[in-house]
N, C-alpha and C positions, 0 to 999 in steps of 0.2 A: 646456886641456890633458889634462881627461877625454875628448875623443875621442879623443886622442890614447894618454892608457891602456890605450882599449878596445883599440886596433887591435894596444896590444905585446901582449895580452891574448890575442887573438884570434892573430898573429903566432907565437906562442909554442906554441898548437894546429896549426896551420896545419906549423911544424918536425916536433912532436913526430909528426904525422901522417906526414911526409914520412919521418922516421927509423924508417918501421913500428912505429911502440909501439901497443898496441892504444885503441881510440877512448877508454876509461874513463881510461886513463894520458893522452892530450893533453886532456882537460877539466878532470881532476884541475888538471894545471898550468896550464892557464885559470884555473882559480880562485883559485890561490894566488898567477898574475900579480895576479888583480884582486886579492884580499887583501891585497899588500903593494906596489899600487900607488895604490890608492885609501885605503888604511888602513883599513880596514874593520874596527870594535869584531869583539872576540870575541862579544859575544851578540849583534849581528845577523848571524853567521854562522849563528848557533845557530837563531835567530831565524827568517830566508829562508829555510835545508835545513830546518827544521822545518814551515811554511809548504806545503812540498808536501802534508804529510800531512794539515793541519789544514785546507789549500782545496778541496772537492770538487772541485770541475772542475779541476786538478791531479791531486791524489787518483786522480780517474776516468780519469781519462788510461792509469794503470798498472792499476789492476781491470780494465778494458776492453781492453787486453793480455794480461792474462793469462785472459780468458774466451774473447777472438776465438781465442788457441792452444788452448785446451780446443776451442771448435766444432770448429778444425782438427783435432785429434786427433780427435774424432768422428765428423769427416765420413770422413777416411781410415781410419779401423777398419773403413769400411761401404761403402770406394771409390767414393764419392758424387761426388769430383770425380774421379774417373779415369773414372766413367761419364759426368760434366757434359762434359769434354772429348769422347768418344768422340760426344753426342748435337751438341755444337756440330760436330766434323767432316763427319757426318752431313746437318747443317742446311746450312753452309757449304761445305764442303767448298775451305776457303781457312784457312791454315798462320796467314796476316795477318789476317783478321778474329777468329779465335781468339782470335788472343792480343788486338790493338786493342780489339774490343768487350768480353771478357771485362775487358779493365781499368776502362773505361766504366763497366762495367756496376758491378764492384765498387766503384767510385769512387762509386757513391750512399751508401754505407754512409759515415756521419762520425766515421770513427775509423780511429787510424793502423794498428791491430791488423793493421784491411783488406788492408795490404799484403802479411802472409803470404800473404791466401789468393790475393790475385792475384799473388804470386811464385810459387807454386805452378806455376798454368795458366800463365803465360809461360814457365818454366822448363822445362816437359811440352813448350813447342812449341818453343822455341830448341835446345834441346839440342843440341851437335853443329854448329849455325848460326852462334850465339852466343857471345863470352867472357860469362862471368859482371858485368866491368862493362859490355858494352853491354845483358844482362839484365836489370842494374838498372835502369840510366839507362828502358831500355823500361816497366821494373813502374811504375818514379817519374812519368814526364813524361805517359803517360797514364793510372794509374791518378789523379792530382792535375786535370785537366783540369775534372771536374765541380767540385770546391773553388773556381774562378773565378768559377763562376755560379750554382751552385745553389743555395735558401734553407734546406738545411739544413744548410749549414752557418754556424757562428753569425757568420763576418764580414762575410758579402754582406747578413741580417740587419741588425747592427751600421753597415755603412756606410748601409745604404738610411735607415735610424734616425737619423743623423748627419747625412746629406745631402737625405733628405724627397725622393729621388729615388722615384716608385712601381716598385716591383718589376718589374712586368710590362715596361716601359720600360725599366729596367733589360736585365731576360735579353731583349728583343727587340735591343737596341747590343749583346750577348754574342753575337750569331751569327758573325760574320764572324773576333772574335777565339778562339773556339772552335773553328770550321773551322781558323785559322789555326794553333792550335797543336797540331790533328790531322796539318796536312801536314807541318809541321818536325818533327814523329815519327815520320810515316810515312814519309819520304822518307830521309831519313840511316838511319831504322833498319829501317826494314822492308819497306825497296823491294827487296834484295837474298836476303829471307828465301823459298823455294819455295813459293807454292801450296798444293801438291799436299802435305796434311798423310800421302800411305804409307799411304791407307785408302780401301775399296770406297767407291764412294758410294751415299749413302741410297735406298734404292727407298723410304722412305715418311717424309717430311718431315712431315707431322705427327705421327705417333707421334714421331719424333726432337723435337720439339719440346714435345710431353706430356711426355716423359723427360726433357726438360731441365729441365721445371719441380718436375718430380717428384724428379732429384736435386740442386736446389738449392733445395728448400722451406723452410731452416732461415735462409737466406742472406733469400729474397723477405719470408719471416715477420717480420725485423729492418725491414729498408724496410716493411712495411704499418704496424707498430708506431711505426716511428719520425715516417714521414708524414702516416699516417691518423690519428693518437692523438697521438702531443705525446710519446710516451715520449723518452727520451734511450737513448744506447748504454747504457750499463748495464745498467739494468733488460729493456730488449727483448733483449739477448744472452741473458741469464740467460733472460730467458720460453722463449727459441728452444731453448737447452740443453735445461733443460726438458722440453718439447716433445717434442726430439731424445731423450731418455732414452726418453720413453713408446715413442716410435715402434719405432724402432732396438731396446728391448729386449734393452739394453746391463745385464752382471750387474754384482755389487758389485764383484767381483776386477776387471772390465775398467776399471769407476768409475774404482778406486782406483789402477792404474795409468797409467788419462791425466791424474789429478789429478796425477802427480809430474811424467810428461813435459810438459806444459803452463806447468811448472815453468820458465821461462827466463833463468837469473838471469842471464846475461850480458848479455840483452836486457833485462829491467828493469833493470841496473845501470846501463847507458847510459843511457836511457831519464830515471830519474829522475837521473843528473849533468846531463843535457841543462835538464831541467824545474829546477835548482837554478841552474845558467848565465845561464838568463832570470831568476831571481828576483833574482841575484847586478844585471845588468844593469837592473834596474828598480829597484831602492836605489840605484842610483848616478846615475839620471834623467838617462842621459846623452842619451838621447833629446829630449827636452826643449831641449837646447844645439842642436839637428840647422837646426831653422829660422833661428834668429838667424846663423847661418856658412854659409848657403845661400846667405841671402838679397841677402850683397856680391857673390854674382857673377853678371855681367854679361852676364843669358841672360833669354830669359822665364821668366813667373810658370808659365806652366804649367809649363817643363823643371825650374826650380826643384823642383816640388812630385812633378816625375816621379822625379828625383834624392832627394828629401826619403824618397819611398814605397819606391824602391830600395834605398835604405840603410836605410833603419830597418825596412824588411823584414827583411834579412838579418841587420839587429843582434837583433832583438829576435821576429821571426816576425810574420808578416802583422795579426795582431788587434793588436798593439800599434801598429804605427805608425797603422793604419786610428783605431783610436782616438785617438792624438796629433792627428794629420796632418788629417784628413775636418773637423773643425770649423774648423780655420784655412787650407785649402784652397777652404772653400766663402763662407768668409766673405771674403777675398783677393780670390776670383776671381767673375764671373758662370760658377753651375755650370753646374744638370741633368743628363739623361742624360751626355752625354760625355762631364763633366769625371767622373764618379760611374766610369760604363766605361775610363776612364786610366788612372786612378788604380788600378781594383781592378787592370787588366793590370801594371800594378809591383807592385803588391802580390803580384801571381802567381806572375810572374816570378822576386821577390824569394826567393818560397817553395821554386822549384826548386834554389835554390844559396844558401841559409843552411844552416849549422850547427848551429841551430838549433830547424833543423826536425823533429818529429819522426819523420815520415813516412820521411824521406830515413834515420834512426839505422836503424829496423827495415827499412828496405830494406840497407843496407848491410851490418847483423850476417844478414843470408836470406841472401844472396850471397858473403858473407864473403869484403868487399872494403872499402879505406879509404872516411869517408866523403870522403876530398880527393881521392880518385881517382873518388869519384861525380858530384862537385860539379864537378872540373875536366872530364870529359867533359861535362857540364848547362851550363855557361857558357858560351860561344858560340852555344848553341841560342837559350839564355834574354834570352843580348841583342841575338840578331838580333829575335828576337820584341820587345823592346822596341824595336828602331829599326822594326820597323814598325808597334807599335801608334800612333808619332809621327805617323807618315803616317793613323793612321786615323782621329785624333781632329781632326787640322785637317780632312780628308777629315768628319767627322761636320761641323761647324763650317760650313764651305761649302754644305752641303745643308741649314743651318738649323736641325741638330735641336738 
């Protein structure tokens, strides 16, 4: 019954979104349904809600969201994103490359708030050619590709640790899935986008490349601090902001204005409620019931774990199902690189359609569409990716990896 109750709570969220209620109202409806169905005590309600503020791994998501929004305001105030867009046009003179390349680059930042920066570039390149729903799908699909394989993301490190698969071997195995993700996003979403950005061709691409680095140095600094010095997102972004204040010579009046403008109440509230929803799901321990339910299915073990990672990822996010399912999967099957790649692909597909994924919440808020509309548009492509990865997993086994 535990899983049925969760399905009922999710149905409440879906129905409220279908009735075009704001996301925060839909999530509140789901939370109330969970409290009623699971009979969650009042003390547990306060404890799980307060956990968002007492657990730095959760609170840091809200803090980084604010800081990245503040950094965006800084870059906008000095037209740095717009100038970087002109640099990309000069370098590639291809609107499709601008969209996909910029999204992949910004995807190197392990922060949901990077969706805002990515959305800026996607919107600038596709306004007049795509509606907000398509823009949101493009932003999410390409921005999230790096999350599937880069060790800058916690879920990759977690699965590698639990499976004992070397990261180098895993990343080599992920080359085909990454190319598949790019193709699945490119042909439906970008193939009809005009290549010509409507600007003159560059007369000096080396200069454009240099200018691109000059205009995006705050983002590059964050990447260096994270990858080379091992800082987490919050201190890395904070350092970049301080450096930007000095380099761009912002006045106190400008700073105060940006401090106010970066306070996106709706975005922060929606993100907070999604975090509370995840805490409630963890409290119910519903994920722990999935393996027993799925083990009764008359299908091969690898497909059982594929369903487990897909459903579990949709319910509580990829990190939760990776922590729960990886030890079980590698204990039940001959593991190695193929199994880790396969399970990560399922978890990644789930992250593209999960209502508990913060990145989707940020994107839907940015483009002013419902979360349900974004998930409906992404669902067929995500499922197609899962089917293709079933074939790829079996191919890896045939080839003896």
